[in-house]
C-alpha positions, -999 to +999 in steps of 0.1 A: -916+922-484-898+907-514-867+900-494-886+878-469-903+857-496-870+849-513-855+840-479-884+817-472-880+800-506-843+797-500-849+782-465-875+758-480-849+746-505-823+740-478-847+721-455-856+698-485-820+688-491-814+651-485-782+646-466-763+615-477-732+599-461-709+581-486-688+553-471-660+537-493-623+531-486-614+543-522-613+581-525-619+579-563-651+560-557-662+584-530-656+613-555-675+594-583-705+588-560-705+624-547-705+637-583-732+613-593-755+620-563-751+658-564-763+659-600-797+657-583-806+692-570-821+680-537-793+655-528-762+666-509-733+645-498-730+658-462-701+636-452-677+608-463-661+580-444-632+558-454-638+528-430-668+511-413-657+523-379-655+559-392-689+556-407-705+544-374-688+574-355-701+599-381-736+586-380-737+587-342-723+623-342-745+637-371-771+612-385-776+616-422-809+611-441-794+582-460-762+561-463-744+547-494-722+519-481-694+498-496-693+461-488-656+456-486-636+479-464-604+476-444-619+472-409-655+461-409-675+448-439-706+467-450-729+441-435-714+445-400-716+483-403-752+482-415-762+459-386-747+483-360-762+515-377-797+498-382-797+489-345-790+525-335-809+543-363-834+520-379-851+549-397-820+557-418-821+539-452-789+522-462-779+514-498-751+489-504-731+499-534-706+472-543-686+455-571-694+421-554-731+420-560-746+385-559-779+369-548-762+357-516-749+392-507-783+408-515-800+383-491-774+389-464-778+427-469-816+424-464-810+405-432-785+431-420-811+459-423-799+472-457-828+484-478-811+482-512-781+469-531-767+477-565-735+475-585-710+505-584-707+503-621-744+508-628-749+545-626-786+544-635-794+518-608-776+539-581-798+569-588-829+548-591-820+529-559-814+561-539-847+575-551-866+543-542-851+542-507-859+579-501-895+571-509-895+544-483-891+516-508-864+490-513-841+482-543-826+448-549-816+434-582-837+407-598-817+375-600-830+346-621-844+317-602-818+291-591-821+261-613-822+227-597-814+209-629-785+186-627-784+185-589 
């Protein structure tokens, strides 16, 4: 029946949607990230959280396929949130999206269980990073080697 095959295709499309939780205390940034992510036909922002505590509750209640997480929030920082979520749900990839990106933060993020980090302002790297994490990779910026000259 033609009706059944279109239903199956529709169902296949729905089951292939990647559900992403966006965590940032700034509503404008959450809206920007949602718009950016949902340009990809298979990515859907399933929920948003304003604080780290809210993010942990939402993940426990309805675990997403992936999390985009801000570093600086009013209650917990992104590293603390990532540690707690990674302990409960180690299979959920977490991408830290921050304006405070540095070598030190990227190293701390790795240790906290975060699989990628990128700058909020770098639209291309956000999409690239989400794609890498969804394919079980990691995404961290390349920082030039620290020079020991003059020390």
